[in-house]
C-alpha positions in Angstrom: 0.0 0.0 0.0 3.0 2.3 0.2 3.0 2.9 -3.5 -0.7 3.7 -3.6 -1.8 7.3 -4.0 -4.8 8.4 -1.9 -6.8 11.4 -3.0 -7.8 13.9 -0.4 -11.4 12.9 -0.3 -10.4 9.2 -0.1 -8.4 10.0 3.0 -11.4 11.9 4.5 -13.7 8.9 4.0 -11.2 6.6 5.7 -10.7 8.9 8.6 -14.5 9.3 9.1 -15.0 5.6 9.1 -12.1 5.0 11.5 -13.4 7.8 13.8 -16.4 5.6 14.7 -14.3 2.9 16.3 -12.8 2.8 19.8 -9.1 3.7 19.9 -8.2 0.1 20.7 -9.9 -1.1 17.5 -8.8 1.6 15.0 -5.6 -0.1 13.9 -7.4 -3.4 13.4 -10.1 -1.9 11.2 -7.6 0.3 9.3 -5.8 -2.9 8.4 -9.0 -4.6 7.3 -10.0 -1.7 5.1 -6.5 -1.3 3.6 -6.6 -5.0 2.6 -10.0 -4.5 0.9 -8.6 -1.4 -0.9 -5.5 -3.3 -2.0 -7.7 -6.1 -3.4 -9.8 -3.6 -5.4 -6.6 -2.0 -6.8 -5.4 -5.4 -7.9 -8.7 -6.2 -9.5 -9.1 -2.8 -11.2 -5.5 -2.0 -11.9 -3.6 1.2 -11.1 -2.5 2.7 -7.8 -4.8 5.7 -7.4 -7.2 5.3 -4.4 -10.3 7.5 -4.9 -13.3 8.2 -2.7 -15.4 5.8 -4.7 -12.9 3.0 -4.4 -12.8 3.4 -0.6 -16.6 3.3 -0.5 -16.7 0.2 -2.6 -14.1 -1.5 -0.5 -16.1 -0.6 2.6 -19.3 -2.1 1.0 -17.4 -5.4 0.4 -15.8 -5.7 3.7 -18.5 -4.2 5.9 -21.9 -5.2 4.3 -23.9 -4.4 7.5 -22.6 -0.8 7.3 -24.9 -0.1 4.3 -26.6 2.9 6.0 -23.2 4.5 6.9 -21.8 3.9 3.4 -24.9 5.4 1.8 -24.5 8.4 4.0 -20.9 8.8 2.7 -22.0 8.3 -0.9 -25.3 10.2 -0.9 -26.1 12.0 2.3 -29.1 13.7 0.7 -30.6 10.3 -0.1 -30.3 9.2 3.6 -31.9 12.4 4.8 -34.8 11.9 2.4 -35.3 8.3 3.6 -35.3 9.4 7.2 -37.8 12.1 6.4 -40.1 9.8 4.5 -40.1 7.3 7.3 -41.7 9.8 9.7 -45.0 9.5 7.9 -46.8 6.7 6.2 -47.3 6.8 2.4 -50.6 5.1 1.8 -49.8 4.5 -1.8 -46.1 3.5 -1.5 -45.1 2.3 1.9 -41.4 1.9 2.7 -41.7 -1.5 4.3 -40.7 -4.6 2.4 -41.2 -8.2 3.2 -38.9 -10.6 1.4 -38.9 -14.4 1.0 -35.2 -15.3 0.4 -34.3 -17.6 -2.5 -32.5 -20.5 -0.8 -31.1 -23.8 -2.0 -33.6 -26.6 -1.7 -33.0 -29.2 1.1 -34.2 -32.7 1.7 -35.5 -33.8 5.1 -36.3 -37.2 6.5 -40.0 -38.1 7.0 -43.0 -35.9 6.8 -43.6 -32.6 8.4 -46.8 -32.7 10.5 -45.9 -30.8 13.6 -44.5 -27.2 13.5 -43.3 -25.4 16.6 -42.7 -21.7 16.5 -41.1 -19.4 19.0 -41.6 -15.6 18.7 -38.5 -14.1 20.4 -39.7 -10.6 19.6 -41.1 -8.8 22.7 -44.2 -7.4 21.0 -47.2 -9.7 20.6 -49.0 -8.5 17.5 -46.0 -6.6 16.3 -44.5 -6.8 12.9 -42.3 -9.8 13.4 -45.4 -11.6 14.9 -47.6 -10.6 11.9 -45.1 -12.0 9.4 -44.7 -15.2 11.4 -48.4 -15.7 11.6 -48.6 -15.5 7.8 -45.9 -18.1 7.5 -47.6 -20.3 10.0 -51.0 -19.9 8.3 -49.3 -21.3 5.2 -48.1 -24.3 7.2 -51.5 -24.8 8.8 -53.2 -24.8 5.4 -50.9 -27.7 4.4 -52.6 -29.7 7.2 -49.9 -29.2 9.8 -50.3 -28.9 13.5 -48.9 -25.5 14.5 -48.0 -24.3 18.0 -46.6 -20.8 18.5 -45.3 -19.4 21.8 -44.3 -15.9 22.6 -41.1 -15.4 24.6 -42.4 -12.4 26.4 -45.3 -14.5 27.7 -43.0 -17.2 29.1 -40.8 -17.3 32.2 -37.4 -17.9 30.7 -34.3 -16.8 32.6 -30.9 -16.2 31.2 -28.3 -19.0 31.3 -26.3 -18.8 34.5 -23.2 -20.7 33.1 -23.3 -23.5 35.7 -22.6 -26.1 33.0 -24.6 -28.7 34.9 -26.3 -29.6 31.6 -22.9 -30.8 30.3 -21.8 -32.6 33.5 -24.8 -33.9 35.4 -27.3 -34.1 32.6 -30.4 -33.3 34.7 -33.8 -34.8 33.7 -35.1 -31.4 32.6 -31.9 -30.8 30.5 -31.2 -27.5 32.3 -30.7 -26.9 36.0 -33.0 -23.9 35.7 -36.6 -25.0 36.1 -38.7 -22.5 34.1 -40.7 -22.5 30.9 -37.7 -23.4 28.9 -38.3 -27.0 30.0 -41.4 -27.1 27.8 -39.6 -25.3 25.0 -36.9 -28.0 25.0 -39.6 -30.7 24.8 -41.3 -29.1 21.8 -38.1 -28.1 20.1 -36.9 -31.7 20.2 -40.2 -33.4 19.2 -41.4 -31.1 16.5 -40.9 -31.9 12.8 -40.1 -28.3 11.9 -39.1 -25.2 13.9 -39.7 -21.5 13.2 -37.9 -18.7 15.0 -38.9 -15.1 14.7 -37.0 -12.1 16.1 -36.2 -8.4 15.4 -32.7 -6.9 15.0 -32.0 -4.3 17.6 -28.9 -2.1 17.6 -27.3 -4.1 14.7 -27.7 -7.5 16.5 -30.4 -10.0 17.4 -32.6 -8.8 20.3 -32.0 -9.9 23.9 -34.7 -12.6 24.0 -33.1 -14.4 21.0 -29.7 -14.3 22.7 -31.2 -15.8 25.9 -32.9 -18.5 23.8 -29.6 -19.6 22.1 -27.7 -19.4 25.4 -30.2 -21.8 27.0 -30.0 -24.1 24.0 -26.5 -24.9 25.3 -28.3 -27.6 27.3 -28.9 -29.5 24.1 -25.3 -29.5 23.0 -24.1 -32.6 24.9 -21.1 -33.8 22.9 -22.2 -36.2 20.2 -25.9 -35.9 20.9 -26.8 -33.5 18.1 -25.0 -35.7 15.6 -27.5 -38.5 16.5 -30.5 -36.5 15.5 -31.6 -36.0 12.0 -31.7 -32.5 10.8 -35.2 -31.0 10.7 -36.3 -28.1 8.5 -36.6 -24.7 10.0 -37.6 -21.1 9.1 -36.4 -17.7 10.3 -38.6 -14.6 10.4 -36.4 -11.5 11.0 -37.3 -7.8 11.0 -35.5 -4.5 11.4 -36.0 -0.8 11.1 -33.9 0.6 8.2 -35.6 0.1 4.8 -33.0 -2.1 3.2 -33.8 -5.8 2.3 -30.5 -7.4 3.1 -28.9 -5.1 5.5 -28.5 -7.6 8.3 -27.9 -10.7 6.2 -24.8 -11.6 8.3 -26.9 -11.9 11.4 -29.3 -14.2 9.6 -26.5 -16.4 8.2 -25.0 -16.6 11.7 -28.3 -17.6 13.2 -28.7 -20.3 10.6 -25.3 -21.5 11.5 -26.1 -21.6 15.2 -29.5 -23.3 14.9 -28.0 -26.0 12.7 -25.8 -27.0 15.6 -29.0 -27.9 17.4 -30.5 -30.0 14.6 -32.3 -27.4 12.4 -31.5 -26.8 8.8 -32.9 -23.4 7.7 -35.0 -24.0 4.6 -37.0 -20.7 4.6 -36.1 -17.1 5.5 -38.6 -14.3 5.5 -37.4 -10.8 6.4 -39.1 -7.5 6.9 -37.5 -4.1 6.8 -38.5 -0.4 7.2 -40.2 -0.7 10.6 -39.3 2.5 12.4 -40.9 5.9 13.1 -44.4 5.8 11.6 -43.9 2.3 10.4 -43.1 0.9 13.8 -46.8 0.6 14.8 -48.1 -2.9 15.3 -49.5 -4.4 12.2 -47.9 -2.2 9.6 -46.3 -5.3 8.1 -49.7 -6.0 6.5 -49.3 -3.0 4.3 -47.0 -5.1 2.1 -49.7 -7.5 1.0 -47.5 -9.2 -1.6 -44.8 -9.8 1.0 -47.3 -11.3 3.4 -48.5 -13.6 0.7 -44.9 -14.7 0.1 -44.5 -15.4 3.8 -47.6 -17.7 3.6 -46.0 -19.5 0.6 -42.8 -20.0 2.6 -44.8 -21.7 5.4 -46.5 -24.0 2.9 -43.1 -24.8 1.3 -41.5 -25.5 4.6 -43.8 -28.3 5.5 -44.0 -29.9 2.1 -40.3 -30.8 2.1 -39.5 -34.5 1.7 -36.8 -36.9 0.5 
């Protein structure tokens, strides 16, 4: 990178990006960004680093920074989006529900029993609305569907005692709360659906608690004995960008697979903030809700 020539505005973009990080992390992220810039120079040829090149390198290396990158590239556009989000446009709402295109999977047996956990805190909220559409699709395919809301359950955080790994209590976990029933349904169902919102660029607290408590099912070797069952994720967030938090979704799919669930369907919803945060605004995207219903039907019709 010593031979590269940075333009003044390219330096400004880099400095602005690095200014957001704690002092202890700046050198690490500077190195990551310089690697991405070097890669783009090799791909494009030349040694002149422009503002646009730095922005493109940021987009490749930090995909979840889409809003920040857009603000660097087109601050007027960001301001317009934020202004539009303060009121509902009846004819062109800013929310968008998307059924992801995923590779098909094969599952053993027939899906007849679907267990769903809403890890979002708002019953009747937008995550819940989209999940209901998906579950309606599963029910219409003659499946038994049970949905539980995390906020209506008594589920405590993991206390890190590790008794589940050593003593293997009858209830799987040393904490005797409603997670005991969740374990039972999670293990016996034919398909599992998890719904949660993204808060502050990460999964919400209830989802984190759920995965921490699933630790009780990770007895060495046990998960390998179970056949993978199909699953679905319903994930929502505020900023109106369809794939903004795709890294969180891919990471969730990775985690849940460790516990025997292969994600076959993903339905996301975006644009839920300011005026669009109200419960039920997800229904304004009627086409997206219909696609969520299709996802539920497809989930339970998987077979070898």
